[in-house]
N, C-alpha and C positions, 0 to 999 in steps of 0.2 A: 787704574790702580785702586779705585774706590771699591771694586768688588773684592779685593783682598781683605779690606777692613770688614766688609759684610761677612765674608767667609770666616774670618777669625771670630766674629761675634757669634755666628751660627755654631761654630765648632765648640766654643766655650759654653754655649747655652745647652748643648746636649751631651757633651763628652762624659760628664760624671754619671748621668743616668744611663747612658748607653753602655759604659763600662761596667756599671753595677749589674745591668741585665746580661752581660757577657758578650756584647757586640764587639767584634775586633776593631782596633783603632783605625786601620786603613779604610774600611768602608765608611766609618764616621767622618774621617777627613775628606774623603771623596764626596760624600753627601754635603758636607759643609761648603766645599768649593762650588758645587752645583747650585746650592741655595744662595750663596754669595753672589754668583754670577747672575742669577735670576733677580735677586733683590736689589742689585746695585743701581739700575736706572731709577727705581722708585725712591730709594733712600737718597740718591744724589739730588733728585728734584726736590725732595723735602728739605734737604740741607740748603739748597739754593734759596728756596722760599723763606726758610728760617733766617738765613743771613740777610736777605733783603729786608725782611720785616724788622730785624734788629737794627739795621742801618737806617731805616726810615724813622724808627722811634728815637734813635740817638741824634737825628738831624743830619745824617750824612747821606750823600747821594750814592746809591749802590753802583751807579755806572761810572763814577769818577775813579780815576787811577791814582789819586794822591793819598789814598789810604784813609 
Protein backbone atom coordinates (compact mmCIF):
# COMPACT_ATOMS: atom_id res chain seq x y z
CA UNK A 1 0.00 0.00 0.00
CA UNK A 2 3.02 2.28 0.26
CA UNK A 3 2.91 2.76 -3.50
CA UNK A 4 -0.48 4.45 -3.23
CA UNK A 5 0.99 7.20 -1.08
CA UNK A 6 3.83 7.65 -3.56
CA UNK A 7 1.33 7.72 -6.41
CA UNK A 8 -0.72 10.39 -4.64
CA UNK A 9 2.39 12.51 -4.08
CA UNK A 10 3.41 12.14 -7.74
CA UNK A 11 -0.10 13.04 -8.86
CA UNK A 12 -0.26 16.14 -6.69
CA UNK A 13 3.20 17.20 -7.80
CA UNK A 14 2.31 17.32 -11.49
CA UNK A 15 -1.47 17.72 -11.77
CA UNK A 16 -1.64 21.53 -11.81
CA UNK A 17 1.14 21.97 -14.34
CA UNK A 18 -0.17 19.14 -16.52
CA UNK A 19 -3.69 20.54 -16.53
CA UNK A 20 -2.32 24.00 -17.30
CA UNK A 21 -0.58 22.51 -20.35
CA UNK A 22 -3.82 20.80 -21.40
CA UNK A 23 -2.86 17.22 -20.56
CA UNK A 24 -5.98 15.14 -19.82
CA UNK A 25 -6.49 14.00 -16.23
CA UNK A 26 -6.56 10.25 -16.95
CA UNK A 27 -3.03 10.03 -18.42
CA UNK A 28 -1.73 12.12 -15.51
CA UNK A 29 -3.36 9.71 -13.05
CA UNK A 30 -1.99 6.66 -14.88
CA UNK A 31 1.50 8.16 -14.96
CA UNK A 32 1.25 8.91 -11.23
CA UNK A 33 0.33 5.28 -10.52
CA UNK A 34 3.31 4.04 -12.53
CA UNK A 35 5.70 6.48 -10.85
CA UNK A 36 4.29 5.56 -7.43
CA UNK A 37 4.76 1.85 -8.08
CA UNK A 38 8.36 2.41 -9.22
CA UNK A 39 9.26 4.76 -6.36
CA UNK A 40 7.64 2.75 -3.56
CA UNK A 41 10.54 0.36 -2.79
CA UNK A 42 13.00 3.26 -2.60
CA UNK A 43 10.83 5.49 -0.44
CA UNK A 44 9.86 2.58 1.81
CA UNK A 45 13.54 1.79 2.47
CA UNK A 46 14.22 5.47 3.17
CA UNK A 47 11.30 5.54 5.61
CA UNK A 48 12.62 2.44 7.42
CA UNK A 49 16.09 4.00 7.70
CA UNK A 50 14.64 7.26 9.00
CA UNK A 51 12.47 5.55 11.59
CA UNK A 52 15.40 3.43 12.75
CA UNK A 53 17.63 6.50 13.05
CA UNK A 54 14.97 8.33 15.03
CA UNK A 55 14.47 5.35 17.32
CA UNK A 56 18.19 5.07 18.05
CA UNK A 57 18.56 8.79 18.77
CA UNK A 58 15.62 8.62 21.16
CA UNK A 59 17.17 5.64 22.92
CA UNK A 60 14.66 3.05 21.77
CA UNK A 61 15.56 -0.27 20.25
CA UNK A 62 14.01 -0.35 16.74
CA UNK A 63 13.68 -4.14 16.95
CA UNK A 64 11.63 -4.09 20.16
CA UNK A 65 7.88 -4.59 19.96
CA UNK A 66 6.92 -2.67 23.10
CA UNK A 67 6.66 0.64 21.21
